[in-house]
C-alpha positions in Angstrom: 51.4 187.1 80.0 47.8 186.7 81.2 45.4 184.2 79.6 42.5 186.0 78.0 38.9 184.7 78.6 38.5 183.9 74.9 41.7 181.8 74.9 40.3 179.8 77.8 37.0 179.3 76.0 38.8 178.3 72.9 40.9 175.8 74.8 37.8 174.4 76.4 36.1 173.9 73.0 39.2 172.2 71.6 39.9 169.9 74.5 36.6 169.0 76.1 36.0 165.9 73.9 39.6 164.5 74.0 39.9 165.3 77.7 36.6 163.5 78.5 37.7 160.5 76.4 40.9 160.1 78.3 39.5 160.8 81.7 36.6 158.5 81.3 38.9 155.6 80.7 40.7 156.5 84.0 37.7 157.3 86.1 34.9 155.4 84.4 32.3 157.8 85.8 30.7 160.5 83.7 30.1 163.0 86.4 33.6 162.6 87.8 35.0 163.3 84.3 32.9 166.4 84.0 33.9 167.6 87.5 37.6 167.1 86.8 37.4 169.1 83.6 35.5 171.8 85.3 37.9 171.9 88.2 40.9 172.0 85.9 39.6 175.1 84.1 38.5 176.7 87.4 42.0 176.3 88.8 43.5 177.8 85.6 41.0 180.6 85.6 41.9 181.4 89.2 45.5 182.0 88.2 45.0 183.2 84.7 47.2 186.3 85.3 50.2 184.0 85.3 49.2 181.6 82.6 50.9 181.8 79.2 48.4 181.2 76.3 51.1 179.4 74.4 51.2 176.6 76.9 47.5 176.7 78.0 46.4 173.4 76.4 49.4 171.6 78.0 48.5 173.1 81.4 44.9 172.0 81.0 46.0 168.5 80.2 48.5 168.3 83.1 46.0 169.8 85.6 43.2 167.5 84.6 45.3 164.4 84.6 46.6 165.3 88.1 43.1 165.9 89.4 42.0 162.5 88.0 45.0 160.8 89.7 44.0 162.6 93.0 40.4 161.4 92.6 41.6 157.8 92.0 43.8 158.0 95.1 40.9 159.2 97.1 38.7 156.3 95.9 41.4 153.8 96.9 41.8 155.4 100.2 38.1 155.1 100.9 37.8 151.8 98.9 35.1 153.5 96.9 34.1 152.8 93.3 31.4 154.9 91.7 28.1 153.1 91.2 27.5 152.2 87.6 24.7 154.4 86.4 22.7 152.0 84.1 21.0 155.0 82.5 24.4 156.4 81.2 25.9 153.1 80.0 26.3 153.6 76.3 26.6 149.9 75.2 24.2 148.2 72.9 24.3 144.7 74.5 25.4 142.7 77.5 28.4 141.5 75.5 29.5 145.2 75.0 28.9 145.9 78.7 31.1 142.9 79.7 33.8 143.9 77.2 33.8 147.4 78.7 34.1 145.9 82.2 37.0 143.7 81.1 38.8 146.7 79.6 38.3 148.6 82.8 39.8 145.8 84.9 42.7 145.4 82.5 43.5 149.1 82.2 43.5 149.4 86.0 46.3 146.8 86.1 48.6 148.7 83.9 51.3 150.9 85.5 50.0 154.5 85.7 52.7 155.8 83.4 52.0 153.3 80.7 48.2 153.8 81.1 48.6 157.6 80.7 50.6 157.2 77.5 48.2 154.6 76.1 45.1 156.7 76.8 46.6 159.9 75.6 47.8 158.4 72.4 44.5 156.6 71.6 41.9 159.1 72.9 43.3 162.6 73.1 44.1 163.4 69.5 47.6 164.4 70.6 50.7 163.3 68.7 53.7 161.6 70.2 55.7 164.8 70.5 52.8 166.5 72.3 52.4 163.6 74.7 56.1 163.6 75.4 56.0 167.3 76.2 52.9 166.9 78.3 54.3 164.1 80.4 57.8 165.5 80.3 59.4 162.3 78.9 61.4 161.7 75.7 59.4 161.1 72.5 61.0 157.6 72.1 59.8 156.7 75.6 56.2 157.6 74.5 56.5 155.1 71.7 58.0 152.3 73.8 55.6 152.8 76.7 52.7 152.7 74.2 54.0 149.5 72.7 54.6 147.9 76.1 51.1 149.0 77.3 49.4 147.6 74.2 51.2 144.2 74.6 50.4 144.1 78.3 46.8 145.1 77.8 46.4 142.3 75.2 47.6 139.8 77.8 45.5 141.2 80.5 42.4 141.2 78.3 43.0 137.5 77.5 43.4 136.7 81.2 40.3 138.6 82.2 38.3 136.9 79.4 39.5 133.4 80.5 38.6 134.1 84.2 
C-alpha cells in the first residue's frame, strides 16, 4: 500500500517536535537536527509507493535515528564537532549553559543502545511498547536499559561536575 501525501504530512506534524527533541540530544546542533528530519522524510517520500501507512511513524523514527547515527560517525571520522552557535543557545544563564554541556558530555559516554532508549523514553512521547517495537527489542529490555542508563547518567553527571 502506498503512503498518501496527507499521511506523510500528518506524520510530520505529529513527529516533528518529538523527533527534534531526541535528535538534538544526540547531535546537539539545530541545523543538523532539521537536516536529519528533512532527509528522513525525503527518503520515505522517494519510496512512498512501498510504505505502509500503518507503520509510517515507526519508519520515520528508524530512518531519522539511523541518519543521526551516520552523521555522528561522520563527525568522529573527521573529528568534527559542530560549532556552538551562541545565537541559538536557549539557556538563561552561564550555569544553564554549563549544565547543558555536562549533560552533553555525559550522554556521549553512554552506550548508544542505552542512550537511544533513554532519549526516546524521555523526549519522544513514545511509550515503552512503542520504543520496543521501534528498536526491535523486548519491552522489558526497554525498562531495564532505561533504568541502567539513568543510573549511569547520574554517576557520569556527578563525575563531570567534580572535574
